[in-house]
C-alpha positions as CSV (number, residue, x, y, z in Angstrom):
1,M,0.2,0.0,0.1
2,Y,1.3,3.4,-0.8
3,S,1.1,6.6,1.4
4,S,-1.2,9.4,0.3
5,P,0.7,12.2,-1.7
6,D,0.4,14.6,1.1
7,K,3.0,12.5,3.1
8,W,5.6,12.7,0.4
9,S,4.9,15.6,-2.2
10,R,5.7,19.2,-1.5
11,A,2.6,20.1,-4.0
12,Y,0.3,18.3,-1.7
13,S,1.8,19.1,1.6
14,P,-0.6,21.4,3.8
15,G,2.2,22.7,5.5
16,A,5.4,24.6,4.4
17,R,8.5,22.5,3.8
18,Y,10.7,25.3,2.8
19,N,12.6,23.3,-0.1
20,I,13.7,20.4,2.5
21,M,13.3,16.8,1.1
22,M,12.0,14.2,3.4
23,T,14.8,11.8,3.9
24,N,18.0,13.6,2.4
25,G,19.0,15.0,5.7
26,V,18.5,11.5,7.6
27,E,20.4,9.7,4.9
28,S,23.1,12.2,4.7
29,I,23.4,11.8,8.9
30,N,23.4,7.8,8.4
31,A,26.2,8.0,6.3
32,L,28.3,10.4,8.3
33,L,27.7,8.5,11.4
34,K,28.5,4.8,9.8
35,T,31.2,4.0,12.5
36,E,29.1,5.8,15.4
37,R,26.3,3.6,14.6
38,E,28.1,0.7,15.9
39,M,28.9,2.3,19.3
40,P,27.1,2.1,22.7
41,I,24.0,4.6,22.3
42,V,25.7,7.3,24.5
43,A,28.5,7.6,22.4
44,L,26.2,7.8,19.3
45,L,24.0,10.4,20.9
46,D,27.4,12.3,21.9
47,A,28.7,12.1,18.2
48,V,25.1,13.3,16.6
49,H,25.4,16.3,19.1
50,K,28.8,17.1,18.0
51,L,28.0,17.0,14.3
52,T,24.7,18.9,14.8
53,S,26.4,21.6,16.9
54,K,29.2,21.9,14.3
55,W,26.5,22.5,11.5
56,F,24.7,24.8,13.6
57,N,27.7,27.0,14.2
58,K,28.9,26.7,10.6
59,H,25.6,28.1,9.2
60,R,25.2,30.7,12.3
61,N,28.6,32.1,11.4
62,A,27.9,32.4,7.7
63,T,24.6,34.2,8.6
64,G,26.1,36.1,11.3
65,S,28.6,37.8,8.9
66,A,26.1,38.1,6.0
67,T,25.5,42.0,5.1
68,T,22.3,41.1,3.3
69,T,18.5,41.2,4.3
70,L,18.0,37.3,3.6
71,T,20.6,34.5,3.8
72,P,23.5,34.3,1.2
73,S,22.1,31.4,-0.2
74,T,18.3,33.0,-0.6
75,E,19.9,36.1,-2.1
76,A,21.3,33.9,-4.6
77,I,18.2,32.2,-5.5
78,L,16.5,35.8,-5.7
79,R,19.3,36.8,-8.1
80,D,18.9,34.0,-10.4
81,N,15.1,34.5,-10.2
82,F,15.7,38.1,-11.1
83,T,18.0,37.3,-14.2
84,L,15.1,35.1,-15.4
85,S,12.3,37.8,-14.8
86,Q,13.9,40.2,-17.1
87,R,12.7,38.6,-20.0
88,L,9.1,38.2,-19.1
89,K,6.2,40.3,-20.2
90,A,3.4,41.5,-18.1
91,S,-0.1,42.6,-18.2
92,Q,-1.9,43.8,-15.2
93,L,-5.5,41.9,-15.0
94,N,-6.6,44.0,-11.7
95,A,-5.6,45.6,-8.9
96,F,-3.7,42.6,-7.5
97,E,-3.5,40.0,-10.4
98,Y,-0.9,40.1,-13.3
99,Q,-0.3,37.8,-16.2
100,E,3.4,36.9,-16.9
101,Y,4.0,35.7,-20.5
102,D,7.2,33.5,-21.1
103,D,7.9,31.7,-24.4
104,G,4.4,30.9,-24.9
105,K,3.3,30.0,-21.7
106,D,1.6,32.4,-19.2
107,E,1.3,32.3,-15.5
108,V,-0.9,34.4,-13.4
109,V,0.4,36.1,-10.3
110,N,-1.8,37.3,-7.3
111,L,0.1,39.8,-5.1
112,S,-2.3,40.1,-2.5
113,D,-2.5,36.3,-2.0
114,K,1.4,35.6,-2.5
115,S,0.6,33.1,-5.1
116,C,1.8,32.3,-8.6
117,S,0.1,29.7,-10.8
118,Y,3.8,28.2,-11.3
119,R,3.3,27.3,-7.6
120,I,6.9,27.6,-6.8
121,F,6.6,30.9,-5.1
122,Q,3.8,29.1,-2.7
123,L,5.8,26.1,-2.1
124,D,9.3,27.9,-1.1
125,K,8.1,31.5,0.0
126,I,11.0,33.0,-2.3
127,P,9.5,35.0,-5.4
128,C,9.8,33.2,-8.5
129,A,11.0,34.8,-11.8
130,H,7.1,35.7,-12.8
131,T,6.5,36.8,-9.0
132,I,9.5,39.1,-9.1
133,A,8.5,40.5,-12.6
134,T,5.2,41.6,-11.0
135,I,6.8,43.2,-7.9
136,N,8.9,45.1,-9.7
137,G,6.2,46.2,-12.3
138,A,4.0,47.2,-9.2
139,K,7.0,49.0,-7.7
140,L,6.8,47.2,-4.4
141,D,9.6,45.8,-2.1
142,L,10.8,42.2,-3.0
143,Y,11.7,41.6,0.6
144,D,8.0,41.9,1.6
145,F,7.5,38.8,-0.5
146,C,10.1,36.6,1.1
147,S,9.3,34.7,4.1
148,P,10.8,35.9,7.4
149,Y,12.3,32.2,7.7
150,Y,14.8,33.2,5.1
151,S,15.9,36.3,6.8
152,S,19.5,36.7,8.4
153,E,17.8,37.6,11.7
154,M,16.0,34.7,11.9
């Protein structure tokens, strides 16, 4: 018997998973703790504690030295999406909705709902190229449309 799509698919998940896959993290930790898995439980837990502390410190230091509003990796995603947004053509449908045209495909962006028919914006909580083109056309602040989860302060 298979589990329902809401258990394994980001598209059908009722919650926000922020671009994190279900088992990749567990499998990565499992591979890193290959030798420690054979040790007594206290030694294994100590190894897990040291590993996660190292990761948190690394990311805290990287983010702490960031001079950007969002984390460096999120800023990189926004830059890539901004570059893609430059070739889009937009037309305003109403006060909040815009239609973006790209190579014969068109997507609808709703700024009040913070949604795009492409769905990447809703799933990642980072504006996609369509949304960035719309935000720029509406002369709004791009950072208001990013999840606070990605902020350097968070």
